[in-house]
N, C-alpha and C positions, 0 to 999 in steps of 0.2 A: 688327676689334675686338681680336683677340689680338695683332696686330702693333703696334697703338697702345699697348696695355697693356704690352707688352714694351719698347717704346721709352721709355715714361714711367718704368717701373721701372729701366731701364738708366740713364737720365739722372739719376734721383734717387740711385741707387747710386754713380754716377760723381761727382756733386757732393758726396756725403757722404765719399767716399774722398779727394777732393782737399782738402776742408776739413780733414780730420784730418792730412794731410801738411803743412799750412801752419803748424802751431804750431812756435814756437821753444822751445828748452829754456831754463829759467829760469837766469839767470846770477847766481850769488851770489859775492860776494867776501869774505864773512865766514868766519872760521876760520883756522887756522894753515896755513902753506904746507907742502907735502909734504916738503920737505927740512929743516924746522926740528926741533930737538930738543923733546921734550915739556916739559922743564923751562922752556924759554924761550917756547914757544908758548902756554902756559896763562896768559894775561894778560887776564882778564876778571872780571866780578863774581861768577862762580859758583865760583871756587876757594876753598879753605880760607883763613881769615884768617891762619893761621900760615905760609902758604907765600908766599915772595917769588919773583917771576918771574926766572929766570936763575940761581937758586941750586940747584945739583944736590943738595946735602945736605938742604935743606929739602924738595925734591921727593921724595927717597927717604924722609924721615921721614913726609911726608904720605901716601905710598903704604903705608908700614908701619902707620901708625895706622888708615888706612881698612881695611886687610886684617884688623887685629886687631878692629876694631869689627864686622866682618861675620862673624867666627868665632863660631858659636853655642856652641861648647864653652867659650870664654872668657867669653861673656856670661851663660851659664846659671849660676844659683846652685845650689850643692850642696844636696842634700836633708838 
């Protein structure tokens, strides 16, 4: 009885382990390449409308505007 129960649990464990090893990683081709500059890689619908892809000056301005908008000392109204 114990040997049969041990064999069944071993078989179930082995089957579960092999099933987990059979999955392949998801392959996504979306997003910028690793060697692209950020100013040219950001070419999608989520970027700021004032930014044009490939223009380093507009990229820097967009980063500066974003940082200024996130600064609570600039956004807070004086008492």
